[in-house]
N, C-alpha and C positions, 0 to 999 in steps of 0.2 A: 857887424852882424850879431844879432842877439840869438843866443842858443835857446831852444825850447826843450823842456824836459817833460816827459809824460810818464804816467803810470798806466800799466795795463791791468785792468780789474775784471775778474770774472763776475758776471752777473747771471744768475739763474732766471730763465724766463719760464714761467708756468702759466698755462692758460692763454698764451698769446695766439697760438695757431692751432685751434682744435683740429684733431684728426691726424696730427703728425706725432710719430712716436718719439721724436727727439725734442719735443717741446720743453723738457726740463734740462736739456744739455746746456752747459755754460756757454755764454756768448761773451766775447772779450770786448770791453769798451775802453777806448783811449781817452784819458782825461788828463788835465794839467796836473803835474806832480804836486803833492801836498806842500813840499818845501818851497816851491816857486809861488804857490798861492800865499804862503805865509810871508815870503819876502815881499810880494806885491802889496801885502797889507801893512808892511813896515816892521814885521817881526824879525829880529835878527836870527840867523841860523848858524849853528856850529856844524861844519861839514868835515867829516873824516873820510879820507881817501885811503883805502887799505888794499894792498896787493903786492905784487912782485916788482921786478925792475921796471916794468911798463908803467907802474904807478910812481915808483921812486924817482924816475927821470924821464918818463915818457911825455910826448907832446900832448896827449889827450888831457893831461892835468892842467897845463898852462892854458890850453884852449878853453876848457870848461871854466877855469877861474876867470879868464878874461871876459867870457860871455856873461857870466853871472855878475861879476863886479861892474861891468858896463851897464847892465840893466838895473842892478840894485846896489848902487855904490854905498860902501860902508856897512852893509848889512850881513855879509858873509864872513865868518871866521873859518879859515882853511887850516886843516891839520893833515899833512901828508905823512901817513904811517906806512908807506911802501918800503919794501926791503929788496935791495938788489940781489939777484942770484938766489932768491928764496923760492920755496915751493909751498904747496897747500898744507903740509904738515907744520911748517913754520907758522903759517897763518893761524892754524888751530891753537898752537902753543902760545902764541902772542896775542890772541884775540882780546883777552882781558885788559892787558896793559896798553896795547896799541889802539884799541877801539873803545871798549866799554868804559874804561877809566877816564877817557877823554870827554865823557858826557855829551855825545853828539846828538844833534837833532836829526841828522840824516847821515847815512854811510853809503859810499860807493865802493863796491868790492870788485877787484879784478884779479883773477888767478889764471 
């Protein structure tokens, strides 16, 4: 099974439906995530997974890696920066070394 990743992007609609007060309210559009578009184009992606024990040893990490690696073999470099037994304060304290210093193209955060 190939996993699909999507971004939800707010798009402001103006002048689409005259007479409605909410015509400038954001509408959310589902589109293919930028990192999967880049992988599909053959551009390698450095992916950091950051979070608590669910990231350090959770099943979602291996499932995502398997799906992406099957669809785009050899293009994803995975860095698991999860910390077992950690909380959001640990995440803030370690953001620089565990995420930013890894120079990622995309980051998945779980807390």
